[in-house]
C-alpha positions, 0 to 999 in steps of 0.5 A: 101345568101339572102343578095346577092339575094336581092342586085342583084335584087336591081341592075336590076330594071326590076326584080319583085317579081317572082324571089324574095325570097317571091316567092321561099317561097311560091313555098317552102310552096306548096312543090316544089323543088327549085333551087337558084344560084348566080354568081359572085354577079351579076347574079341569077335565081331561078328555080322551079321544077314542076312535071305536068302529061306530065312530069317534067320541071324546070321553071324559071319565070321572070327570069334569072336575070343578065347583058344579055350583059355580054356574059361569065356570060351568058354562065356560068349561062345557062350552070348551068341552063342545069346541073340542069335540066338534074340532076332533070331529067327534060324533059324541061326548060322553061323561060321567061326573063324580056326582051323587044321583040327585034330582038337583044334580041332574037339574044342573046338567039340564040347566047346563045343556039349555044354556049352552043350547047342546043336545044332552041325552041319557048314554046308553052305556054305563061309564066307570062304576056308577053304582059302588060301594065306598069304605072309610079307610079312616075307621079302625080295623075293628070297626071295619070288621063289625061293619062287615055282614056277618057271613063275610066276616066268617068267610074271612075267618074261614080264610085263615083257617084253610091257610090261605095266603095272599100275597102283593106282586105286581111283577110283569110274570104276575100281570101275564098270568093275571091277564091269562086267568082274567081272559077265561073268568071273562068268558065264564062270566061274559065281560070284556076284559082290559087288553094285555097292553092296557094293563101293562101301560096301567102299570108303566104309568102308576107308581108301585103304591098306586098300582098293586096286584094281589093274589091268593093262594092255597096252602099248595100253592094254587091260585085262587083270586086276583085283584088289581088295585089302582088309586091316587090321592086319597082314593084307592079302586078295587079296579080288576079282578079275576078267579080260578075255579077254586074260588067257587069253594074256597074264600081267597076273594074275601082273603085278598080284599081284607088284605088290600083293605089293611094294606091301603089303611096303613099307607094312609089311603082314606077311601077304597071304592069297590068299583062297580054294582048292581044298580038298585032294584035292577034284577038279573044284572051282570053285576048281581053275584059280585054286588052281594060279595062287595056290600058284604065288606059294609062301607057306604053304597053310592050312586052316581049321576049316570053316563050322559052323551052331548050329541054333536052328529045326530044321524052318526049318534042314532047309529051308535045308540042302537049298536050299544043299547042291543049291547047293554041288552046282550051283556045284561048291564 
């Protein structure tokens, strides 16, 4: 099955680590039940059963993976998803495919729902970087620099003047340090960080090439910013970040990201997904500050279809919907 899985992912260039065997292994290590299905050696989905206090649900992040224009295949795959959700007593299915947010792609989902007679709704919460910036790493360093915002280039050069160093260190000791600093960052910026168990499961499931932890420091050795890069296939993701108070006045995050861009380019990756910005036109969003930082590096602003839910249990789903809608408002998402 692994060979078929790998082949399907390679033939779908928009796929990333979220539908990979490595992400499956990470979730398995956390004790979650997985559903891995392939169809005619041309389509697949990795489903993760999650048990939340508000009810069990089936999550399909960054998927399913298929030729969305193949109507019979699309209907066959979603029929399987719904059957698995019912057999596992899930309240709903949540998925966010790697499809651009267009009227045509939205129509594909709606038509599939009508054909299979399932209750498809817009999810009250986002799922994994719906709005993002993607850099083309096939471009030269000179081109990448020129496509940056002028202020971003200035900050990258200013980091050199301050003699800020950037080190890649994915050791367990550094991961402990990262977790501690990110916990403090989360309190300041009001977000829910991954647990230490999740971070260590990611490290053990991904190879050193696909799991890179960077830290930028002052010339005196004080930490400024941290960045965790996870990758698979041709794409890398700026998956997690953290910073100390020093990052408010020193360009440590700029130095870190520029170092990561060059390393990933040298390693042969073609795309760098900066993983999450504010939706267009939405003010006072939690990602507003980081959006200015990330878009300053140039690249293409990409908006995928939003997460959708397939409702299995209408009564319990209503309860979940109320909770998540309130949570989204509280977190400025």
